[in-house]
C-alpha positions in Angstrom: 22.5 1.6 23.8 20.3 -1.2 22.4 19.3 -0.7 18.8 17.3 -2.9 16.5 17.7 -2.9 12.7 14.7 -3.3 10.4 14.3 -3.4 6.6 11.1 -2.3 4.9 10.9 -3.0 1.2 14.5 -2.0 0.7 14.7 0.9 3.1 16.6 0.1 6.3 16.2 1.8 9.7 17.8 1.8 13.1 15.3 1.9 15.9 15.4 2.4 19.7 13.2 3.4 22.6 13.6 6.5 24.7 11.6 8.3 27.4 13.0 11.7 26.5 12.6 13.8 23.4 15.8 15.7 22.4 17.8 16.6 19.3 19.5 13.5 18.0 20.8 14.8 14.7 24.5 14.0 15.4 23.6 10.6 16.8 21.6 9.9 13.7 24.5 10.7 11.5 26.8 8.4 13.6 24.4 5.5 13.7 23.4 5.7 10.0 27.0 5.8 8.8 27.5 2.7 6.8 31.2 2.5 7.5 31.5 3.6 11.2 28.0 3.1 12.5 25.3 0.5 12.1 24.3 1.8 8.7 20.7 2.9 7.8 18.6 5.2 5.7 17.1 6.6 8.8 17.0 6.6 12.6 13.7 6.1 14.4 13.3 7.0 18.1 10.2 5.6 19.8 8.7 7.7 22.5 5.7 7.5 24.8 2.5 9.4 23.9 -0.6 10.0 26.0 -3.1 9.8 23.2 -1.6 7.1 20.9 0.3 3.9 21.3 3.6 5.9 20.8 5.1 8.8 18.9 8.3 9.0 17.0 11.2 11.2 16.0 12.5 10.4 12.6 15.9 11.4 11.3 17.4 11.0 7.8 20.9 9.6 7.5 22.3 13.1 7.2 20.8 14.0 10.6 18.0 16.1 9.2 14.5 15.7 10.8 11.7 14.3 8.7 8.0 14.6 9.5 7.2 11.3 7.9 8.7 8.2 6.3 6.3 5.7 4.8 8.5 2.6 5.0 9.9 3.8 8.3 6.3 3.9 9.6 5.8 0.2 8.8 9.1 -0.7 10.4 8.2 1.3 13.5 4.9 -0.5 13.7 6.6 -3.9 13.6 9.1 -2.8 16.3 6.3 -1.6 18.6 4.4 -4.8 18.2 7.4 -7.0 18.8 8.4 -5.1 21.9 4.9 -5.0 23.4 4.4 -1.3 22.9 1.3 -1.8 20.8 -1.2 -4.4 19.6 -1.7 -5.5 16.0 -3.8 -2.5 15.3 -2.1 0.7 16.4 -1.8 4.4 16.0 1.2 6.6 16.5 2.0 10.3 16.2 4.4 11.4 13.5 5.4 14.9 12.5 2.8 14.7 9.7 0.0 13.6 12.0 -1.4 10.4 13.4 -0.6 7.2 11.4 -2.6 4.0 11.7 -0.9 0.7 11.2 -1.8 -3.0 11.3 0.4 -6.1 11.6 -1.4 -8.3 9.1 0.9 -11.4 9.5 4.1 -12.2 11.3 6.4 -15.2 10.9 10.1 -15.7 11.4 10.9 -12.0 12.0 9.1 -11.0 8.9 5.8 -9.2 9.0 3.3 -7.9 6.4 2.5 -4.4 7.7 -0.1 -2.0 6.3 -0.3 1.7 7.2 -2.8 4.4 6.5 -1.1 7.6 5.5 -2.2 11.2 6.2 -4.3 13.1 3.6 -2.4 14.0 0.4 -1.9 17.7 -0.2 -1.3 19.1 -3.7 1.6 21.6 -3.4 1.4 22.9 -7.0 -0.5 22.3 -10.2 1.2 20.1 -12.8 4.0 21.8 -14.7 6.6 21.1 -17.4 10.3 21.4 -16.8 13.4 19.8 -18.3 11.2 17.9 -20.9 9.2 16.3 -18.1 5.7 16.8 -16.8 5.7 17.0 -13.0 3.2 16.6 -10.2 3.9 17.9 -6.8 2.3 16.4 -3.7 2.9 16.2 0.1 2.3 12.6 1.3 3.8 13.4 4.7 6.8 15.0 3.1 7.0 16.8 -0.3 7.4 14.7 -3.5 7.8 15.5 -7.2 6.5 12.8 -9.6 7.2 12.4 -13.3 5.9 9.4 -15.3 8.4 8.1 -17.9 8.5 5.5 -20.6 11.5 3.6 -19.1 12.4 4.0 -15.5 15.7 2.2 -16.0 17.0 5.4 -17.6 17.1 7.2 -14.2 18.5 10.6 -14.6 20.4 11.2 -11.4 21.6 14.7 -12.3 18.1 15.8 -13.1 16.8 14.3 -9.9 19.4 16.1 -7.9 18.7 19.4 -9.6 15.0 19.2 -9.1 15.5 18.1 -5.4 17.6 21.2 -4.8 15.4 23.6 -6.7 12.1 22.5 -5.0 13.5 21.1 -1.7 11.6 17.9 -2.4 12.1 14.2 -3.0 12.0 13.3 -6.7 10.3 10.2 -8.2 10.2 8.7 -11.7 7.5 6.2 -12.3 6.8 3.8 -15.2 3.4 2.2 -15.7 4.3 -1.3 -16.9 1.5 -3.8 -17.7 -0.3 -4.4 -14.4 2.3 -2.7 -12.1 4.2 0.5 -11.5 7.9 0.7 -11.3 9.4 3.6 -9.3 12.8 5.1 -8.6 13.3 7.8 -6.0 16.0 10.3 -5.1 15.5 11.0 -1.4 16.0 14.3 0.4 18.1 13.8 3.5 19.8 10.7 2.1 20.8 12.8 -0.9 21.0 9.9 -3.3 18.8 7.3 -4.9 17.5 4.8 -2.4 16.2 1.2 -2.8 12.6 2.3 -1.9 10.6 5.2 -0.6 7.1 4.6 0.8 5.8 8.2 0.7 7.4 8.6 -2.8 5.4 5.6 -4.1 2.3 7.0 -2.4 2.8 10.3 -4.3 3.2 8.3 -7.5 0.1 6.3 -6.7 -2.0 9.4 -6.1 -0.7 11.1 -9.2 -1.6 7.9 -11.1 -5.1 7.9 -9.6 -5.8 11.5 -10.5 -4.0 11.8 -13.9 -3.5 8.3 -15.3 -6.7 6.5 -14.4 -4.9 4.0 -12.2 -6.8 2.0 -9.6 -5.5 0.0 -6.7 -2.0 -1.0 -7.7 1.1 -3.1 -7.2 4.3 -1.1 -7.0 7.9 -2.2 -7.3 10.7 0.1 -6.1 14.3 -0.3 -7.0 14.7 -3.1 -4.4 12.2 -5.2 -6.4 10.0 -5.9 -3.3 6.3 -5.8 -3.9 4.2 -3.1 -2.2 0.4 -3.0 -2.5 -1.4 0.4 -2.6 -5.1 1.1 -2.3 -7.3 4.2 -2.0 -10.2 3.9 0.3 -12.4 6.6 2.0 -10.0 9.3 0.6 -7.0 7.7 2.3 -4.0 5.9 0.9 -3.1 2.5 2.4 0.0 0.6 1.6 1.2 -2.8 2.6 4.5 -4.7 2.3 6.9 -6.9 4.1 9.1 -5.7 7.0 12.1 -7.7 8.2 13.7 -7.5 11.7 17.3 -8.1 10.6 19.3 -7.8 13.8 19.8 -6.2 17.3 23.0 -4.5 18.3 24.6 -2.5 21.1 25.9 0.9 19.9 28.5 2.7 21.9 28.0 6.4 21.7 
């Protein structure tokens, strides 16, 4: 099968088109394997939809299904535009609801892509645990957020323990001068990743509500800049997406 590889702010995704919806958990594990497959944080399957430009099925690298992936949504938008499935302004159906996207610029297989996320849901009031204050939001998928003084002191063991206890992704954020630094332990990847769009969105929203942040520049572990803004009660975020290669995968 023909598969395209995209990188969005440090997250990488394998993407292909299908006319049929089916369980592709095992295929996702094979494709995302970094030794025996193409290697990716997630698999995106683009499907036709009667009300939107397309819909998707998103799988984490462990084969689990995810309702939403922020950086994956930007990669899907670029793929759809490059393959004539959508115009520069588009909408697609995710497991979390309808996502709006815009191709803001495109040059040499790199695009600036902005998406509008679904409404944020507070899953629990702030609480203290393991010497951290936590905020708990759903930005398409559940995320725990804790603001720290130095994000370089990423506590992998604590992140893993909180992920397992609350069945959520775990984010540590540091407000540093005019930007926010974020590191994320992702559910479904079961490790720290280079970036997580919905994780940064959760940090952004927690900062708006609890830290008096305004529109903000975020930097995940990958070091790639991502712009966040809050408008009409919606979160928008924009960053670069790169079409890195196309390949044929033998099942």
